C-alpha positions as CSV (number, residue, x, y, z in Angstrom):
1,M,-36.5,10.4,-23.1
2,L,-34.7,9.4,-20.2
3,T,-32.8,12.5,-18.0
4,N,-29.0,12.7,-18.0
5,S,-29.1,11.2,-14.8
6,A,-31.0,8.1,-15.8
7,A,-29.3,7.9,-18.6
8,A,-25.9,7.7,-16.9
9,T,-27.6,5.2,-14.5
10,R,-27.2,3.4,-17.2
11,A,-25.3,2.9,-19.0
12,V,-22.9,2.4,-15.7
13,S,-26.2,-0.6,-15.0
14,A,-25.0,-1.8,-18.0
15,S,-21.0,-1.6,-17.8
16,D,-18.8,-4.4,-14.9
17,L,-18.7,-1.1,-12.7
18,D,-21.2,-2.7,-10.9
19,D,-23.1,0.7,-10.5
20,V,-20.6,1.9,-7.8
21,V,-18.5,5.4,-10.2
22,S,-17.3,8.6,-9.0
23,R,-17.9,12.0,-9.5
24,A,-15.6,12.2,-12.9
25,H,-17.0,10.0,-14.2
26,L,-21.3,10.7,-14.1
27,L,-20.0,14.0,-15.0
28,R,-17.8,12.2,-18.1
29,L,-21.6,10.7,-19.2
30,G,-23.6,15.0,-19.0
31,C,-24.5,14.1,-16.2
32,T,-24.7,17.8,-14.5
33,R,-23.7,18.1,-11.1
34,W,-26.8,19.8,-9.5
35,Q,-28.1,16.4,-11.1
36,I,-26.0,14.5,-9.0
37,E,-26.4,16.8,-5.8
38,S,-29.7,16.5,-6.1
39,R,-30.3,12.6,-6.6
40,I,-27.9,12.2,-3.7
41,A,-30.4,15.1,-1.3
42,A,-33.4,12.6,-2.4
43,G,-31.8,9.3,-1.3
44,R,-31.8,8.0,-4.1
45,W,-28.3,7.7,-4.6
46,Q,-25.5,7.4,-1.8
47,P,-22.2,8.9,-1.8
48,V,-19.6,7.0,0.5
49,G,-16.7,8.7,-0.4
50,C,-15.3,9.9,-2.7
51,A,-17.9,6.6,-4.4
52,I,-21.3,7.3,-5.8
53,V,-23.7,4.2,-5.4
54,L,-26.1,4.1,-7.6
55,H,-29.2,3.1,-5.4
56,N,-29.9,3.6,-2.2
57,G,-29.7,0.5,-0.4
58,P,-27.4,-2.4,0.9
59,L,-24.4,-2.7,-1.4
60,T,-22.7,-6.2,-2.4
61,R,-19.4,-7.4,-1.6
62,R,-18.9,-6.6,-4.9
63,Q,-20.0,-2.6,-4.4
64,R,-17.3,-2.3,-1.4
65,W,-15.0,-3.6,-3.5
66,R,-15.4,-1.2,-6.0
67,V,-15.9,1.5,-3.4
68,A,-13.0,1.0,-1.8
69,L,-10.7,0.3,-4.6
70,L,-12.0,4.5,-5.8
71,N,-11.3,6.0,-2.2
72,C,-7.6,4.7,-2.2
73,G,-6.8,5.8,-5.6
74,P,-6.3,5.6,-9.5
75,R,-3.2,2.5,-9.0
76,S,-4.9,0.6,-6.0
77,A,-5.9,-3.0,-6.6
78,L,-7.4,-5.2,-4.1
79,T,-4.9,-7.6,-3.1
80,A,-4.5,-10.4,0.3
81,F,-7.9,-12.3,0.8
82,T,-10.0,-9.8,-1.5
83,A,-8.2,-9.8,-4.1
84,L,-8.0,-14.7,-3.8
85,E,-11.7,-14.2,-2.7
86,A,-12.8,-12.5,-6.4
87,L,-9.6,-14.7,-8.4
88,G,-11.1,-18.4,-6.8
89,L,-10.6,-18.5,-3.6
90,H,-13.4,-20.1,-1.5
91,G,-13.1,-21.3,2.0
92,W,-10.9,-18.0,3.0
93,E,-13.0,-14.9,2.6
94,R,-12.6,-11.5,4.5
95,D,-15.1,-9.2,5.5
96,A,-12.2,-6.0,5.9
97,V,-12.0,-5.1,1.8
98,H,-7.7,-5.4,1.6
99,V,-6.4,-3.1,-0.7
100,L,-2.5,-2.4,-2.2
101,A,-2.4,1.0,-2.6
102,P,1.4,3.1,-3.6
103,A,3.2,4.5,-0.4
104,G,2.2,8.1,0.9
105,V,-1.7,6.5,-0.3
106,A,-3.7,8.4,2.4
107,R,-5.8,5.6,4.2
108,P,-9.6,6.7,3.6
109,N,-12.1,7.8,6.5
110,L,-13.7,4.9,5.9
111,A,-14.2,1.2,7.9
112,G,-13.9,-1.5,6.5
113,I,-11.0,-0.8,4.6
114,R,-6.7,-2.9,5.2
115,L,-5.3,-0.5,3.0
116,H,-1.4,-2.3,2.6
117,R,1.5,-0.4,0.7
118,T,4.0,-1.1,-0.7
119,S,6.8,1.5,-2.6
120,A,7.6,-0.7,-5.8
121,M,3.9,-2.4,-7.2
122,G,5.4,-4.5,-10.5
123,R,3.0,-4.6,-13.3
124,D,2.6,-7.7,-13.6
125,E,2.0,-8.3,-11.2
126,L,-1.7,-6.8,-11.0
127,L,-4.8,-8.1,-13.5
128,H,-5.5,-4.6,-14.5
129,A,-8.2,-4.8,-16.2
130,R,-9.3,-6.2,-12.2
131,R,-7.5,-3.9,-10.2
132,C,-7.0,-7.2,-9.4
133,H,-2.9,-8.4,-7.4
134,R,-2.4,-11.8,-9.4
135,V,-3.1,-15.0,-7.2
136,A,0.5,-16.1,-5.7
137,P,1.3,-12.2,-4.1
138,A,-1.7,-11.9,-3.0
139,A,-1.3,-14.8,-1.1
140,V,1.8,-14.1,0.3
141,I,0.3,-10.6,1.5
142,A,-2.6,-12.0,2.7
143,A,-0.4,-15.0,4.6
144,S,1.7,-12.2,6.7
145,T,-1.3,-11.6,8.4
146,F,-1.8,-14.1,10.4
147,R,-0.4,-14.3,13.8
148,T,1.2,-17.4,13.8
149,P,2.8,-19.7,10.2
150,R,0.0,-23.0,9.8
151,P,-2.7,-20.5,8.4
152,A,-0.5,-18.5,6.1
153,V,1.5,-22.1,5.5
154,G,-2.0,-23.5,5.2
155,L,-3.2,-20.5,2.0
156,L,-0.6,-20.6,-0.2
157,A,-1.3,-24.6,-0.6
158,A,-5.3,-24.8,-1.1
159,T,-3.7,-21.6,-3.5
160,V,-2.0,-24.1,-5.2
161,Q,-4.0,-27.2,-4.4
162,R,-7.1,-25.5,-5.7
163,R,-5.3,-24.6,-8.7
164,L,-4.2,-21.6,-8.5
165,T,-1.5,-20.5,-8.8
166,S,1.5,-22.2,-9.3
167,A,4.8,-22.9,-6.2
168,A,6.9,-21.6,-8.3
169,D,5.3,-18.5,-8.7
170,L,5.0,-18.4,-5.1
171,R,8.3,-19.1,-4.6
172,A,8.5,-15.7,-6.5
173,A,6.4,-13.4,-5.3
174,L,8.0,-14.3,-1.8
175,S,12.1,-13.8,-3.5
176,R,10.4,-10.1,-3.8
177,A,9.3,-9.3,-0.8
178,P,11.8,-10.4,1.4
179,R,10.4,-8.5,4.5
180,T,6.6,-10.5,4.9
181,R,6.6,-12.2,7.9
182,H,7.0,-15.9,8.9
183,R,9.0,-15.8,5.3
184,A,11.2,-18.8,6.4
185,A,8.1,-20.9,7.3
186,L,6.8,-19.8,4.1
187,V,9.8,-20.7,1.7
188,A,10.1,-24.1,4.0
189,A,6.0,-24.3,2.8
190,V,6.7,-23.8,-0.4
191,G,9.4,-26.9,-1.6
192,D,6.9,-28.8,0.0
193,I,4.7,-28.3,-2.3
194,E,6.9,-28.3,-4.8
195,M,7.5,-32.1,-3.5
196,G,4.1,-32.5,-4.0
197,A,2.1,-31.8,-1.0
198,H,-1.4,-29.7,-2.0
199,A,-3.2,-29.8,1.3
200,L,-1.8,-27.9,4.8
201,S,-2.6,-32.3,6.2
202,E,0.6,-33.7,3.7
203,I,2.8,-30.9,4.7
204,D,2.2,-31.6,7.9
205,F,3.3,-35.5,7.4
206,I,6.1,-34.6,4.8
207,R,7.0,-32.0,7.8
208,L,6.5,-35.2,10.7
209,C,8.9,-37.5,8.4
210,R,11.5,-35.6,8.4
211,R,11.9,-34.0,12.5
212,N,11.8,-37.8,13.1
213,G,14.3,-39.0,10.6
214,L,12.1,-41.5,8.5
215,P,12.8,-41.5,4.6
216,P,11.1,-39.5,2.4
217,P,8.1,-40.8,0.8
218,T,6.8,-39.4,-3.0
219,Q,4.4,-37.7,-2.7
220,Q,1.4,-37.9,-4.5
221,S,2.4,-40.4,-6.4
222,V,-0.1,-41.6,-9.1
223,R,-1.6,-45.1,-9.4
224,V,-4.3,-45.8,-12.6
225,E,-7.2,-48.0,-10.5
226,L,-8.4,-50.8,-13.1
227,D,-11.3,-48.2,-14.1
228,G,-8.4,-46.2,-16.1
229,R,-8.9,-44.0,-13.3
230,R,-6.2,-41.6,-12.2
231,R,-5.7,-41.7,-7.6
232,Y,-3.6,-39.9,-6.4
233,L,-1.3,-41.4,-2.9
234,D,-0.8,-38.6,-0.2
235,A,2.3,-40.4,0.6
236,E,3.9,-43.8,-0.3
237,W,7.3,-45.9,0.0
238,V,9.5,-48.3,-1.5
239,L,10.8,-51.1,0.6
240,E,13.6,-52.8,-0.6
241,D,11.9,-56.2,-1.3
242,G,9.4,-53.9,-3.3
243,R,6.6,-54.7,-1.7
244,R,4.9,-50.8,-0.7
245,V,4.1,-48.7,2.4
246,V,1.1,-46.2,1.4
247,G,0.6,-43.0,3.7
248,E,-3.2,-41.3,3.7
249,V,-3.9,-38.5,5.5
250,D,-7.7,-37.1,5.6
251,G,-8.4,-34.0,6.4
252,A,-12.2,-32.4,7.5
253,V,-13.1,-32.8,4.0
254,H,-12.8,-36.5,4.3
255,L,-15.2,-36.4,6.5
256,A,-18.3,-35.7,3.5
257,P,-20.3,-39.6,2.8
258,R,-19.7,-39.7,-0.4
259,T,-15.5,-38.8,0.1
260,W,-15.7,-41.1,2.9
261,F,-17.0,-44.0,0.6
262,D,-14.5,-43.5,-2.9
263,D,-11.5,-43.5,0.0
264,Q,-13.0,-47.1,1.0
265,L,-13.0,-48.2,-2.0
266,R,-9.9,-47.2,-3.0
267,Q,-8.5,-48.8,0.2
268,N,-9.7,-51.7,-1.3
269,E,-7.7,-51.3,-4.2
270,V,-4.6,-50.4,-2.9
271,T,-4.7,-53.2,-0.5
272,L,-5.8,-55.6,-3.1
273,A,-2.4,-54.8,-5.4
274,G,-0.6,-55.6,-2.3
275,A,0.4,-52.0,-0.3
276,I,0.3,-51.8,3.3
277,V,-1.8,-48.9,4.0
278,L,-2.4,-46.3,6.9
279,R,-4.8,-43.4,6.9
280,Y,-4.3,-41.1,9.8
281,P,-7.1,-37.9,10.3
282,S,-4.8,-34.8,10.1
283,V,-5.9,-33.8,13.9
284,I,-4.1,-37.3,14.7
285,V,-1.2,-36.1,12.5
286,R,-0.5,-33.3,14.3
287,E,-1.8,-33.7,17.9
288,E,-1.0,-37.6,18.1
289,S,2.1,-37.5,16.1
290,G,4.4,-40.0,18.4
291,I,1.6,-43.2,17.1
292,V,2.0,-41.9,13.8
293,V,5.8,-42.2,14.0
294,T,5.5,-45.1,15.5
295,Q,4.1,-46.8,12.9
296,L,4.9,-45.8,10.4
297,R,8.7,-47.3,11.9
298,R,6.7,-51.0,11.8
299,A,5.5,-50.5,9.0
300,L,9.1,-49.9,7.1
301,S,10.7,-51.9,8.5
302,C,9.1,-55.0,8.0
303,R,10.2,-57.4,5.9
304,R,8.1,-59.9,3.9
305,S,7.5,-63.4,5.2
């Protein structure tokens, strides 16, 4: 027959609590205070602030999230980079656990927790069952932590590119956060995303065209190839004589062999259809913009011979 503490351990392990609970929760499951303290004293369980971890080993990432929530109060929720990671955004992970809590909540005396306080935590902004901020408001908070606006813009673009949220939701989240750091740059970036830019490199390219007086291209225009596959072009212009100029911006992901091969075949198809195709690595768009502008002007001013 299981003891109360053993039964509690099994009950928690079978739940979605990641083996991290409060003393009050253990008491509700039938543990006595003596059983809780004796297991801690024996080194079978470990206290972390006001949370109790039901093992004595290193904490997993999810267990660290749960510990942070328990130590920041019942109305707290994961936010910023932590919420984005929990909801499926990869490549932007941070070691610190970002938690949103109501104004007045004391910062817990634990390392690795970054507390964001708010005086107006909208219920519709939270995924209550997961105690997690929705993607758009979490992304706005994460973007405000960057020292410069460029990576902040890249983060917003990444959330839309990976179909975790929409430009409309980002715009709504920004409207509810009037004091957000880099707000003007983020609002402008959302406008670019609404026009079709799905990556930071594409946003850089569109802004380069705008700064230099080039006509605005159609972004993410759809091309259906002979095999029926739908392809998306980063930027496309239609000239007066009906010909097309296509601009493609390649980030680091395009260096992967399979992507690189696919890009070459796509370029061949676009060229065979009569378009002028100009390809640029994203670093050239940022660091050698004069070359890009000169070539685009030549392509856009040429006439059919």
